[in-house]
All heavy atoms as a GROMACS GRO file, in nm:
protein
  621
    1MET      N    1   9.862   9.951   8.071
    1MET     CA    2   9.732   9.912   8.121
    1MET      C    3   9.622   9.946   8.020
    1MET      O    4   9.510   9.965   8.057
    1MET     CB    5   9.704   9.981   8.254
    1MET     CG    6   9.797   9.945   8.368
    1MET     SD    7   9.807   9.772   8.408
    1MET     CE    8   9.652   9.740   8.482
    2ARG      N    9   9.656   9.947   7.894
    2ARG     CA   10   9.558   9.982   7.791
    2ARG      C   11   9.484   9.862   7.735
    2ARG      O   12   9.386   9.879   7.665
    2ARG     CB   13   9.627  10.054   7.677
    2ARG     CG   14   9.682  10.188   7.719
    2ARG     CD   15   9.745  10.259   7.604
    2ARG     NE   16   9.793  10.388   7.647
    2ARG     CZ   17   9.858  10.472   7.570
    2ARG    NH1   18   9.883  10.439   7.446
    2ARG    NH2   19   9.898  10.587   7.616
    3LYS      N   20   9.530   9.742   7.763
    3LYS     CA   21   9.467   9.625   7.705
    3LYS      C   22   9.336   9.590   7.775
    3LYS      O   23   9.324   9.604   7.897
    3LYS     CB   24   9.561   9.505   7.713
    3LYS     CG   25   9.684   9.519   7.625
    3LYS     CD   26   9.759   9.389   7.618
    3LYS     CE   27   9.888   9.398   7.544
    3LYS     NZ   28   9.886   9.458   7.416
    4GLY      N   29   9.241   9.545   7.696
    4GLY     CA   30   9.114   9.498   7.749
    4GLY      C   31   9.117   9.348   7.766
    4GLY      O   32   9.223   9.285   7.764
    5HIS      N   33   9.000   9.289   7.781
    5HIS     CA   34   8.996   9.145   7.808
    5HIS      C   35   9.051   9.062   7.692
    5HIS      O   36   9.115   8.960   7.714
    5HIS     CB   37   8.855   9.102   7.846
    5HIS     CG   38   8.752   9.124   7.741
    5HIS    ND1   39   8.693   9.246   7.722
    5HIS    CD2   40   8.699   9.041   7.650
    5HIS    CE1   41   8.607   9.236   7.622
    5HIS    NE2   42   8.610   9.113   7.576
    6ASP      N   43   9.031   9.104   7.567
    6ASP     CA   44   9.085   9.028   7.454
    6ASP      C   45   9.238   9.031   7.452
    6ASP      O   46   9.303   8.928   7.431
    6ASP     CB   47   9.031   9.082   7.321
    6ASP     CG   48   8.884   9.052   7.301
    6ASP    OD1   49   8.837   8.948   7.353
    6ASP    OD2   50   8.816   9.132   7.235
    7GLY      N   51   9.296   9.147   7.473
    7GLY     CA   52   9.441   9.159   7.474
    7GLY      C   53   9.506   9.084   7.589
    7GLY      O   54   9.610   9.020   7.574
    8LEU      N   55   9.444   9.089   7.706
    8LEU     CA   56   9.498   9.019   7.822
    8LEU      C   57   9.483   8.868   7.807
    8LEU      O   58   9.572   8.792   7.845
    8LEU     CB   59   9.430   9.068   7.950
    8LEU     CG   60   9.455   9.216   7.984
    8LEU    CD1   61   9.375   9.256   8.106
    8LEU    CD2   62   9.602   9.244   8.004
    9THR      N   63   9.372   8.825   7.747
    9THR     CA   64   9.354   8.682   7.720
    9THR      C   65   9.461   8.633   7.623
    9THR      O   66   9.514   8.522   7.639
    9THR     CB   67   9.213   8.656   7.662
    9THR    OG1   68   9.116   8.700   7.757
    9THR    CG2   69   9.192   8.510   7.633
   10ALA      N   70   9.496   8.714   7.525
   10ALA     CA   71   9.602   8.677   7.431
   10ALA      C   72   9.736   8.663   7.502
   10ALA      O   73   9.814   8.573   7.469
   10ALA     CB   74   9.611   8.780   7.320
   11ILE      N   75   9.765   8.749   7.598
   11ILE     CA   76   9.890   8.739   7.675
   11ILE      C   77   9.892   8.608   7.754
   11ILE      O   78   9.992   8.536   7.757
   11ILE     CB   79   9.906   8.859   7.770
   11ILE    CG1   80   9.937   8.985   7.690
   11ILE    CG2   81  10.016   8.833   7.873
   11ILE    CD1   82   9.938   9.112   7.771
   12VAL      N   83   9.780   8.576   7.819
   12VAL     CA   84   9.772   8.452   7.897
   12VAL      C   85   9.798   8.331   7.808
   12VAL      O   86   9.872   8.240   7.845
   12VAL     CB   87   9.635   8.440   7.968
   12VAL    CG1   88   9.617   8.303   8.031
   12VAL    CG2   89   9.619   8.550   8.073
   13ARG      N   90   9.739   8.332   7.690
   13ARG     CA   91   9.755   8.218   7.598
   13ARG      C   92   9.894   8.211   7.536
   13ARG      O   93   9.960   8.107   7.540
   13ARG     CB   94   9.654   8.228   7.484
   13ARG     CG   95   9.519   8.184   7.519
   13ARG     CD   96   9.435   8.184   7.392
   13ARG     NE   97   9.298   8.153   7.425
   13ARG     CZ   98   9.196   8.192   7.355
   13ARG    NH1   99   9.212   8.267   7.249
   13ARG    NH2  100   9.074   8.159   7.390
   14SER      N  101   9.940   8.320   7.476
   14SER     CA  102  10.062   8.314   7.395
   14SER      C  103  10.190   8.328   7.477
   14SER      O  104  10.284   8.252   7.459
   14SER     CB  105  10.058   8.419   7.286
   14SER     OG  106  10.055   8.548   7.342
   15GLN      N  107  10.197   8.425   7.567
   15GLN     CA  108  10.321   8.448   7.640
   15GLN      C  109  10.334   8.355   7.761
   15GLN      O  110  10.442   8.306   7.790
   15GLN     CB  111  10.330   8.593   7.685
   15GLN     CG  112  10.348   8.689   7.570
   15GLN     CD  113  10.360   8.834   7.616
   15GLN    OE1  114  10.375   8.862   7.734
   15GLN    NE2  115  10.350   8.925   7.522
   16TRP      N  116  10.224   8.336   7.833
   16TRP     CA  117  10.230   8.254   7.953
   16TRP      C  118  10.197   8.108   7.925
   16TRP      O  119  10.219   8.023   8.009
   16TRP     CB  120  10.135   8.308   8.059
   16TRP     CG  121  10.170   8.446   8.105
   16TRP    CD1  122  10.281   8.518   8.077
   16TRP    CD2  123  10.090   8.529   8.189
   16TRP    NE1  124  10.276   8.641   8.138
   16TRP    CE2  125  10.160   8.651   8.208
   16TRP    CE3  126   9.966   8.514   8.251
   16TRP    CZ2  127  10.110   8.754   8.285
   16TRP    CZ3  128   9.917   8.616   8.328
   16TRP    CH2  129   9.989   8.735   8.346
   17GLN      N  130  10.138   8.079   7.809
   17GLN     CA  131  10.099   7.945   7.768
   17GLN      C  132  10.011   7.877   7.873
   17GLN      O  133  10.032   7.762   7.911
   17GLN     CB  134  10.221   7.861   7.734
   17GLN     CG  135  10.299   7.919   7.618
   17GLN     CD  136  10.421   7.840   7.583
   17GLN    OE1  137  10.457   7.745   7.651
   17GLN    NE2  138  10.484   7.878   7.475
   18LEU      N  139   9.911   7.952   7.920
   18LEU     CA  140   9.814   7.902   8.017
   18LEU      C  141   9.676   7.911   7.957
   18LEU      O  142   9.652   7.982   7.860
   18LEU     CB  143   9.822   7.983   8.147
   18LEU     CG  144   9.954   7.974   8.223
   18LEU    CD1  145   9.955   8.073   8.338
   18LEU    CD2  146   9.977   7.833   8.275
   19ASP      N  147   9.582   7.840   8.017
   19ASP     CA  148   9.444   7.838   7.969
   19ASP      C  149   9.363   7.947   8.039
   19ASP      O  150   9.339   7.938   8.160
   19ASP     CB  151   9.383   7.701   7.998
   19ASP     CG  152   9.239   7.691   7.953
   19ASP    OD1  153   9.195   7.775   7.871
   19ASP    OD2  154   9.170   7.598   7.998
   20PRO      N  155   9.320   8.050   7.967
   20PRO     CA  156   9.243   8.158   8.030
   20PRO      C  157   9.104   8.113   8.077
   20PRO      O  158   9.042   8.181   8.157
   20PRO     CB  159   9.234   8.264   7.922
   20PRO     CG  160   9.256   8.192   7.795
   20PRO     CD  161   9.342   8.074   7.825
   21TYR      N  162   9.057   7.997   8.030
   21TYR     CA  163   8.926   7.946   8.069
   21TYR      C  164   8.932   7.856   8.192
   21TYR      O  165   8.834   7.793   8.229
   21TYR     CB  166   8.864   7.868   7.953
   21TYR     CG  167   8.842   7.953   7.831
   21TYR    CD1  168   8.932   7.953   7.726
   21TYR    CD2  169   8.730   8.036   7.821
   21TYR    CE1  170   8.913   8.033   7.614
   21TYR    CE2  171   8.710   8.117   7.710
   21TYR     CZ  172   8.802   8.113   7.607
   21TYR     OH  173   8.783   8.192   7.498
   22SER      N  174   9.046   7.848   8.256
   22SER     CA  175   9.067   7.755   8.368
   22SER      C  176   8.995   7.796   8.496
   22SER      O  177   8.986   7.718   8.589
   22SER     CB  178   9.217   7.743   8.396
   22SER     OG  179   9.268   7.867   8.440
   23GLY      N  180   8.950   7.921   8.504
   23GLY     CA  181   8.887   7.969   8.627
   23GLY      C  182   8.986   8.036   8.722
   23GLY      O  183   8.947   8.083   8.828
   24HIS      N  184   9.113   8.040   8.684
   24HIS     CA  185   9.214   8.107   8.766
   24HIS      C  186   9.205   8.258   8.746
   24HIS      O  187   9.159   8.306   8.643
   24HIS     CB  188   9.354   8.061   8.727
   24HIS     CG  189   9.381   7.920   8.764
   24HIS    ND1  190   9.375   7.819   8.672
   24HIS    CD2  191   9.414   7.862   8.882
   24HIS    CE1  192   9.403   7.704   8.730
   24HIS    NE2  193   9.426   7.727   8.858
   25PHE      N  194   9.251   8.331   8.844
   25PHE     CA  195   9.264   8.476   8.834
   25PHE      C  196   9.402   8.507   8.777
   25PHE      O  197   9.502   8.453   8.824
   25PHE     CB  198   9.252   8.543   8.971
   25PHE     CG  199   9.112   8.552   9.021
   25PHE    CD1  200   9.049   8.443   9.077
   25PHE    CD2  201   9.042   8.671   9.011
   25PHE    CE1  202   8.920   8.451   9.123
   25PHE    CE2  203   8.912   8.681   9.057
   25PHE     CZ  204   8.851   8.570   9.113
   26PHE      N  205   9.407   8.594   8.678
   26PHE     CA  206   9.533   8.638   8.620
   26PHE      C  207   9.550   8.785   8.655
   26PHE      O  208   9.461   8.866   8.629
   26PHE     CB  209   9.533   8.616   8.469
   26PHE     CG  210   9.518   8.471   8.432
   26PHE    CD1  211   9.395   8.418   8.400
   26PHE    CD2  212   9.629   8.387   8.433
   26PHE    CE1  213   9.381   8.284   8.367
   26PHE    CE2  214   9.616   8.253   8.401
   26PHE     CZ  215   9.492   8.201   8.368
   27VAL      N  216   9.663   8.818   8.716
   27VAL     CA  217   9.686   8.952   8.770
   27VAL      C  218   9.788   9.025   8.684
   27VAL      O  219   9.895   8.973   8.655
   27VAL     CB  220   9.737   8.943   8.916
   27VAL    CG1  221   9.760   9.082   8.973
   27VAL    CG2  222   9.638   8.865   9.002
   28PHE      N  223   9.754   9.148   8.647
   28PHE     CA  224   9.840   9.234   8.567
   28PHE      C  225   9.862   9.364   8.644
   28PHE      O  226   9.764   9.432   8.678
   28PHE     CB  227   9.776   9.265   8.432
   28PHE     CG  228   9.747   9.142   8.349
   28PHE    CD1  229   9.630   9.072   8.366
   28PHE    CD2  230   9.839   9.099   8.256
   28PHE    CE1  231   9.603   8.959   8.291
   28PHE    CE2  232   9.814   8.987   8.180
   28PHE     CZ  233   9.696   8.916   8.197
   29LEU      N  234   9.987   9.395   8.674
   29LEU     CA  235  10.019   9.517   8.747
   29LEU      C  236  10.073   9.623   8.652
   29LEU      O  237  10.148   9.592   8.560
   29LEU     CB  238  10.126   9.490   8.854
   29LEU     CG  239  10.080   9.407   8.973
   29LEU    CD1  240  10.200   9.371   9.059
   29LEU    CD2  241   9.976   9.480   9.053
   30GLY      N  242  10.036   9.748   8.678
   30GLY     CA  243  10.089   9.860   8.601
   30GLY      C  244  10.234   9.886   8.636
   30GLY      O  245  10.285   9.841   8.739
   31ARG      N  246  10.301   9.959   8.553
   31ARG     CA  247  10.444   9.987   8.569
   31ARG      C  248  10.475  10.054   8.703
   31ARG      O  249  10.575  10.024   8.766
   31ARG     CB  250  10.490  10.076   8.454
   31ARG     CG  251  10.635  10.065   8.424
   31ARG     CD  252  10.670  10.138   8.296
   31ARG     NE  253  10.648  10.046   8.183
   31ARG     CZ  254  10.625  10.082   8.059
   31ARG    NH1  255  10.620  10.208   8.028
   31ARG    NH2  256  10.608   9.994   7.965
   32ARG      N  257  10.390  10.147   8.745
   32ARG     CA  258  10.414  10.220   8.871
   32ARG      C  259  10.358  10.147   8.993
   32ARG      O  260  10.364  10.198   9.104
   32ARG     CB  261  10.353  10.359   8.862
   32ARG     CG  262  10.428  10.448   8.765
   32ARG     CD  263  10.367  10.584   8.758
   32ARG     NE  264  10.249  10.578   8.672
   32ARG     CZ  265  10.155  10.670   8.665
   32ARG    NH1  266  10.162  10.777   8.740
   32ARG    NH2  267  10.054  10.657   8.582
   33LEU      N  268  10.300  10.028   8.971
   33LEU     CA  269  10.243   9.944   9.076
   33LEU      C  270  10.128  10.011   9.150
   33LEU      O  271  10.096   9.973   9.262
   33LEU     CB  272  10.352   9.900   9.176
   33LEU     CG  273  10.470   9.823   9.118
   33LEU    CD1  274  10.572   9.792   9.226
   33LEU    CD2  275  10.423   9.695   9.052
   34ASP      N  276  10.064  10.108   9.088
   34ASP     CA  277   9.947  10.171   9.150
   34ASP      C  278   9.817  10.129   9.081
   34ASP      O  279   9.709  10.173   9.120
   34ASP     CB  280   9.960  10.323   9.151
   34ASP     CG  281   9.962  10.384   9.012
   34ASP    OD1  282   9.985  10.310   8.914
   34ASP    OD2  283   9.938  10.505   9.001
   35ARG      N  284   9.827  10.043   8.980
   35ARG     CA  285   9.710   9.995   8.907
   35ARG      C  286   9.719   9.845   8.889
   35ARG      O  287   9.828   9.790   8.869
   35ARG     CB  288   9.703  10.061   8.769
   35ARG     CG  289   9.686  10.210   8.779
   35ARG     CD  290   9.730  10.280   8.655
   35ARG     NE  291   9.754  10.420   8.690
   35ARG     CZ  292   9.710  10.520   8.619
   35ARG    NH1  293   9.644  10.500   8.509
   35ARG    NH2  294   9.734  10.643   8.658
   36VAL      N  295   9.604   9.781   8.896
   36VAL     CA  296   9.600   9.636   8.881
   36VAL      C  297   9.476   9.599   8.801
   36VAL      O  298   9.372   9.663   8.813
   36VAL     CB  299   9.604   9.564   9.018
   36VAL    CG1  300   9.479   9.592   9.098
   36VAL    CG2  301   9.623   9.415   9.003
   37LYS      N  302   9.490   9.496   8.717
   37LYS     CA  303   9.377   9.437   8.647
   37LYS      C  304   9.375   9.289   8.679
   37LYS      O  305   9.479   9.223   8.678
   37LYS     CB  306   9.388   9.456   8.496
   37LYS     CG  307   9.357   9.595   8.449
   37LYS     CD  308   9.354   9.604   8.298
   37LYS     CE  309   9.320   9.746   8.254
   37LYS     NZ  310   9.317   9.757   8.107
   38LEU      N  311   9.256   9.237   8.708
   38LEU     CA  312   9.237   9.095   8.731
   38LEU      C  313   9.145   9.042   8.624
   38LEU      O  314   9.037   9.097   8.602
   38LEU     CB  315   9.175   9.071   8.869
   38LEU     CG  316   9.267   9.099   8.985
   38LEU    CD1  317   9.220   9.220   9.058
   38LEU    CD2  318   9.271   8.979   9.073
   39LEU      N  319   9.186   8.935   8.561
   39LEU     CA  320   9.109   8.872   8.454
   39LEU      C  321   9.073   8.732   8.497
   39LEU      O  322   9.159   8.656   8.544
   39LEU     CB  323   9.192   8.866   8.326
   39LEU     CG  324   9.131   8.793   8.207
   39LEU    CD1  325   9.018   8.875   8.146
   39LEU    CD2  326   9.237   8.762   8.102
   40TYR      N  327   8.944   8.696   8.485
   40TYR     CA  328   8.905   8.558   8.509
   40TYR      C  329   8.781   8.524   8.429
   40TYR      O  330   8.705   8.611   8.389
   40TYR     CB  331   8.888   8.527   8.657
   40TYR     CG  332   8.769   8.593   8.724
   40TYR    CD1  333   8.650   8.525   8.740
   40TYR    CD2  334   8.778   8.722   8.772
   40TYR    CE1  335   8.542   8.585   8.802
   40TYR    CE2  336   8.672   8.783   8.834
   40TYR     CZ  337   8.553   8.713   8.849
   40TYR     OH  338   8.446   8.773   8.909
   41PHE      N  339   8.764   8.394   8.404
   41PHE     CA  340   8.650   8.343   8.328
   41PHE      C  341   8.554   8.277   8.425
   41PHE      O  342   8.592   8.193   8.505
   41PHE     CB  343   8.698   8.240   8.224
   41PHE     CG  344   8.588   8.190   8.136
   41PHE    CD1  345   8.547   8.264   8.027
   41PHE    CD2  346   8.527   8.069   8.162
   41PHE    CE1  347   8.445   8.218   7.945
   41PHE    CE2  348   8.425   8.022   8.081
   41PHE     CZ  349   8.384   8.097   7.972
   42ASP      N  350   8.427   8.318   8.417
   42ASP     CA  351   8.327   8.263   8.508
   42ASP      C  352   8.190   8.267   8.442
   42ASP      O  353   8.151   8.369   8.385
   42ASP     CB  354   8.326   8.345   8.637
   42ASP     CG  355   8.238   8.284   8.744
   42ASP    OD1  356   8.231   8.161   8.753
   42ASP    OD2  357   8.176   8.362   8.818
   43HIS      N  358   8.119   8.155   8.444
   43HIS     CA  359   7.981   8.146   8.395
   43HIS      C  360   7.964   8.196   8.252
   43HIS      O  361   7.880   8.280   8.223
   43HIS     CB  362   7.885   8.221   8.488
   43HIS     CG  363   7.884   8.167   8.626
   43HIS    ND1  364   7.835   8.042   8.656
   43HIS    CD2  365   7.926   8.220   8.742
   43HIS    CE1  366   7.846   8.022   8.786
   43HIS    NE2  367   7.902   8.127   8.841
   44GLY      N  368   8.050   8.148   8.163
   44GLY     CA  369   8.032   8.178   8.022
   44GLY      C  370   8.086   8.311   7.974
   44GLY      O  371   8.059   8.351   7.861
   45GLY      N  372   8.165   8.381   8.054
   45GLY     CA  373   8.221   8.507   8.009
   45GLY      C  374   8.340   8.551   8.092
   45GLY      O  375   8.361   8.503   8.203
   46PHE      N  376   8.418   8.642   8.038
   46PHE     CA  377   8.533   8.696   8.108
   46PHE      C  378   8.490   8.815   8.193
   46PHE      O  379   8.406   8.895   8.154
   46PHE     CB  380   8.642   8.740   8.011
   46PHE     CG  381   8.722   8.626   7.958
   46PHE    CD1  382   8.696   8.575   7.833
   46PHE    CD2  383   8.823   8.569   8.034
   46PHE    CE1  384   8.770   8.470   7.783
   46PHE    CE2  385   8.897   8.464   7.986
   46PHE     CZ  386   8.870   8.413   7.860
   47THR      N  387   8.553   8.826   8.308
   47THR     CA  388   8.535   8.942   8.395
   47THR      C  389   8.670   9.010   8.409
   47THR      O  390   8.771   8.943   8.430
   47THR     CB  391   8.484   8.900   8.534
   47THR    OG1  392   8.359   8.834   8.518
   47THR    CG2  393   8.466   9.020   8.625
   48LEU      N  394   8.670   9.141   8.396
   48LEU     CA  395   8.792   9.219   8.410
   48LEU      C  396   8.769   9.323   8.519
   48LEU      O  397   8.681   9.408   8.508
   48LEU     CB  398   8.827   9.287   8.277
   48LEU     CG  399   8.955   9.369   8.272
   48LEU    CD1  400   9.076   9.280   8.298
   48LEU    CD2  401   8.968   9.437   8.137
   49LEU      N  402   8.849   9.312   8.624
   49LEU     CA  403   8.841   9.408   8.735
   49LEU      C  404   8.962   9.500   8.727
   49LEU      O  405   9.073   9.456   8.701
   49LEU     CB  406   8.843   9.336   8.869
   49LEU     CG  407   8.730   9.236   8.893
   49LEU    CD1  408   8.756   9.156   9.019
   49LEU    CD2  409   8.599   9.310   8.904
   50TYR      N  410   8.938   9.629   8.751
   50TYR     CA  411   9.044   9.729   8.744
   50TYR      C  412   9.042   9.810   8.872
   50TYR      O  413   8.936   9.852   8.919
   50TYR     CB  414   9.021   9.820   8.623
   50TYR     CG  415   9.118   9.935   8.612
   50TYR    CD1  416   9.247   9.914   8.566
   50TYR    CD2  417   9.080  10.064   8.645
   50TYR    CE1  418   9.336  10.018   8.554
   50TYR    CE2  419   9.169  10.169   8.634
   50TYR     CZ  420   9.296  10.146   8.588
   50TYR     OH  421   9.385  10.249   8.576
   51ARG      N  422   9.160   9.832   8.929
   51ARG     CA  423   9.170   9.911   9.052
   51ARG      C  424   9.289  10.003   9.042
   51ARG      O  425   9.398   9.962   9.003
   51ARG     CB  426   9.187   9.815   9.170
   51ARG     CG  427   9.203   9.878   9.303
   51ARG     CD  428   9.069   9.921   9.356
   51ARG     NE  429   9.083   9.976   9.488
   51ARG     CZ  430   8.994   9.963   9.582
   51ARG    NH1  431   8.885   9.895   9.559
   51ARG    NH2  432   9.012  10.018   9.697
   52ARG      N  433   9.267  10.131   9.076
   52ARG     CA  434   9.376  10.229   9.077
   52ARG      C  435   9.382  10.289   9.215
   52ARG      O  436   9.282  10.336   9.269
   52ARG     CB  437   9.351  10.338   8.974
   52ARG     CG  438   9.461  10.443   8.972
   52ARG     CD  439   9.434  10.548   8.866
   52ARG     NE  440   9.306  10.612   8.889
   52ARG     CZ  441   9.291  10.742   8.914
   52ARG    NH1  442   9.395  10.821   8.916
   52ARG    NH2  443   9.172  10.791   8.933
   53LEU      N  444   9.500  10.289   9.274
   53LEU     CA  445   9.518  10.345   9.408
   53LEU      C  446   9.545  10.495   9.400
   53LEU      O  447   9.621  10.540   9.314
   53LEU     CB  448   9.636  10.277   9.479
   53LEU     CG  449   9.622  10.128   9.506
   53LEU    CD1  450   9.751  10.076   9.569
   53LEU    CD2  451   9.503  10.099   9.594
   54GLU      N  452   9.485  10.570   9.487
   54GLU     CA  453   9.513  10.714   9.496
   54GLU      C  454   9.649  10.737   9.561
   54GLU      O  455   9.722  10.828   9.524
   54GLU     CB  456   9.404  10.785   9.577
   54GLU     CG  457   9.270  10.788   9.508
   54GLU     CD  458   9.272  10.871   9.381
   54GLU    OE1  459   9.341  10.974   9.378
   54GLU    OE2  460   9.204  10.831   9.284
   55ARG      N  461   9.680  10.656   9.662
   55ARG     CA  462   9.809  10.665   9.731
   55ARG      C  463   9.860  10.523   9.753
   55ARG      O  464   9.784  10.429   9.767
   55ARG     CB  465   9.794  10.732   9.868
   55ARG     CG  466   9.773  10.881   9.857
   55ARG     CD  467   9.757  10.942   9.993
   55ARG     NE  468   9.621  10.908  10.038
   55ARG     CZ  469   9.582  10.894  10.163
   55ARG    NH1  470   9.667  10.910  10.259
   55ARG    NH2  471   9.458  10.866  10.194
   56GLY      N  472   9.991  10.509   9.758
   56GLY     CA  473  10.052  10.379   9.784
   56GLY      C  474  10.067  10.296   9.658
   56GLY      O  475  10.038  10.341   9.547
   57ARG      N  476  10.110  10.174   9.680
   57ARG     CA  477  10.136  10.082   9.570
   57ARG      C  478  10.094   9.941   9.610
   57ARG      O  479  10.095   9.907   9.728
   57ARG     CB  480  10.284  10.081   9.533
   57ARG     CG  481  10.330  10.213   9.480
   57ARG     CD  482  10.475  10.210   9.446
   57ARG     NE  483  10.510  10.342   9.391
   57ARG     CZ  484  10.618  10.365   9.326
   57ARG    NH1  485  10.707  10.271   9.308
   57ARG    NH2  486  10.642  10.486   9.279
   58PHE      N  487  10.061   9.863   9.510
   58PHE     CA  488  10.035   9.722   9.534
   58PHE      C  489  10.168   9.651   9.557
   58PHE      O  490  10.268   9.685   9.497
   58PHE     CB  491   9.964   9.658   9.414
   58PHE     CG  492   9.822   9.704   9.398
   58PHE    CD1  493   9.790   9.797   9.301
   58PHE    CD2  494   9.722   9.655   9.479
   58PHE    CE1  495   9.660   9.841   9.284
   58PHE    CE2  496   9.591   9.698   9.463
   58PHE     CZ  497   9.560   9.791   9.366
   59ARG      N  498  10.166   9.552   9.645
   59ARG     CA  499  10.286   9.473   9.669
   59ARG      C  500  10.266   9.335   9.607
   59ARG      O  501  10.169   9.267   9.636
   59ARG     CB  502  10.314   9.460   9.818
   59ARG     CG  503  10.367   9.589   9.876
   59ARG     CD  504  10.412   9.569  10.017
   59ARG     NE  505  10.293   9.580  10.102
   59ARG     CZ  506  10.284   9.532  10.224
   59ARG    NH1  507  10.383   9.467  10.276
   59ARG    NH2  508  10.175   9.547  10.293
   60PHE      N  509  10.358   9.298   9.524
   60PHE     CA  510  10.354   9.168   9.459
   60PHE      C  511  10.436   9.070   9.541
   60PHE      O  512  10.540   9.106   9.594
   60PHE     CB  513  10.413   9.182   9.317
   60PHE     CG  514  10.375   9.070   9.226
   60PHE    CD1  515  10.245   9.054   9.183
   60PHE    CD2  516  10.470   8.980   9.183
   60PHE    CE1  517  10.210   8.952   9.097
   60PHE    CE2  518  10.436   8.877   9.098
   60PHE     CZ  519  10.306   8.863   9.055
   61PRO      N  520  10.389   8.944   9.557
   61PRO     CA  521  10.468   8.849   9.635
   61PRO      C  522  10.605   8.824   9.572
   61PRO      O  523  10.620   8.830   9.450
   61PRO     CB  524  10.385   8.721   9.633
   61PRO     CG  525  10.277   8.742   9.535
   61PRO     CD  526  10.269   8.887   9.503
   62LYS      N  527  10.703   8.798   9.655
   62LYS     CA  528  10.837   8.769   9.605
   62LYS      C  529  10.838   8.634   9.535
   62LYS      O  530  10.786   8.537   9.586
   62LYS     CB  531  10.936   8.769   9.720
   62LYS     CG  532  10.943   8.902   9.791
   62LYS     CD  533  11.084   8.942   9.812
   62LYS     CE  534  11.080   9.072   9.889
   62LYS     NZ  535  11.167   9.169   9.841
   63LEU      N  536  10.898   8.633   9.416
   63LEU     CA  537  10.910   8.509   9.340
   63LEU      C  538  11.041   8.441   9.375
   63LEU      O  539  11.145   8.507   9.385
   63LEU     CB  540  10.907   8.537   9.190
   63LEU     CG  541  10.777   8.591   9.133
   63LEU    CD1  542  10.795   8.626   8.986
   63LEU    CD2  543  10.666   8.490   9.149
   64PRO      N  544  11.036   8.309   9.392
   64PRO     CA  545  11.163   8.238   9.411
   64PRO      C  546  11.251   8.254   9.288
   64PRO      O  547  11.202   8.276   9.177
   64PRO     CB  548  11.120   8.092   9.428
   64PRO     CG  549  10.974   8.095   9.460
   64PRO     CD  550  10.922   8.221   9.399
   65THR      N  551  11.380   8.241   9.306
   65THR     CA  552  11.474   8.256   9.196
   65THR      C  553  11.442   8.155   9.085
   65THR      O  554  11.422   8.038   9.112
   65THR     CB  555  11.619   8.231   9.247
   65THR    OG1  556  11.644   8.322   9.352
   65THR    CG2  557  11.719   8.252   9.134
   66GLY      N  558  11.430   8.204   8.964
   66GLY     CA  559  11.401   8.120   8.848
   66GLY      C  560  11.254   8.093   8.824
   66GLY      O  561  11.218   8.032   8.724
   67ALA      N  562  11.166   8.138   8.912
   67ALA     CA  563  11.022   8.115   8.895
   67ALA      C  564  10.966   8.214   8.794
   67ALA      O  565  11.008   8.328   8.788
   67ALA     CB  566  10.950   8.129   9.028
   68ASP      N  567  10.869   8.168   8.715
   68ASP     CA  568  10.806   8.256   8.617
   68ASP      C  569  10.660   8.282   8.650
   68ASP      O  570  10.592   8.354   8.579
   68ASP     CB  571  10.822   8.202   8.476
   68ASP     CG  572  10.760   8.064   8.462
   68ASP    OD1  573  10.719   8.005   8.562
   68ASP    OD2  574  10.750   8.016   8.348
   69LYS      N  575  10.609   8.219   8.756
   69LYS     CA  576  10.471   8.243   8.800
   69LYS      C  577  10.461   8.211   8.948
   69LYS      O  578  10.550   8.147   9.006
   69LYS     CB  579  10.373   8.158   8.720
   69LYS     CG  580  10.390   8.010   8.737
   69LYS     CD  581  10.292   7.935   8.652
   69LYS     CE  582  10.318   7.785   8.660
   69LYS     NZ  583  10.227   7.710   8.576
   70VAL      N  584  10.354   8.258   9.008
   70VAL     CA  585  10.330   8.231   9.148
   70VAL      C  586  10.182   8.197   9.165
   70VAL      O  587  10.096   8.255   9.099
   70VAL     CB  588  10.370   8.352   9.237
   70VAL    CG1  589  10.288   8.474   9.204
   70VAL    CG2  590  10.358   8.318   9.384
   71GLU      N  591  10.154   8.098   9.248
   71GLU     CA  592  10.016   8.064   9.280
   71GLU      C  593   9.987   8.110   9.421
   71GLU      O  594  10.066   8.087   9.513
   71GLU     CB  595   9.995   7.913   9.268
   71GLU     CG  596   9.995   7.865   9.126
   71GLU     CD  597   9.951   7.720   9.113
   71GLU    OE1  598   9.871   7.675   9.198
   71GLU    OE2  599   9.996   7.656   9.019
   72ILE      N  600   9.875   8.176   9.437
   72ILE     CA  601   9.833   8.227   9.566
   72ILE      C  602   9.708   8.152   9.608
   72ILE      O  603   9.610   8.148   9.533
   72ILE     CB  604   9.807   8.378   9.561
   72ILE    CG1  605   9.933   8.451   9.516
   72ILE    CG2  606   9.760   8.430   9.696
   72ILE    CD1  607   9.912   8.598   9.489
   73ASP      N  608   9.709   8.095   9.725
   73ASP     CA  609   9.596   8.020   9.777
   73ASP      C  610   9.518   8.108   9.874
   73ASP      O  611   9.575   8.191   9.943
   73ASP     CB  612   9.647   7.894   9.847
   73ASP     CG  613   9.537   7.796   9.877
   73ASP    OD1  614   9.418   7.828   9.857
   73ASP    OD2  615   9.570   7.683   9.920
   74SER      N  616   9.387   8.090   9.874
   74SER     CA  617   9.305   8.169   9.966
   74SER      C  618   9.332   8.129  10.108
   74SER      O  619   9.313   8.201  10.200
   74SER     CB  620   9.158   8.151   9.934
   74SER     OG  621   9.121   8.016   9.945
   0.00000   0.00000   0.00000
């Protein structure tokens, strides 16, 4: 969880081959699942949100077999 907005944008572009300027939220979970970073582009700049839980863990949705990404609708 040491990467900032530039490093996370590079992951979105190179590893995931997605457009970081698309307006989508990109979610990065820490190894212990107690930290999360959300990256999104809005109004001419990137926003990076960081949350660390004191207790408990974040739950990630189950991915179907063979899926490499998941879309979550509001």
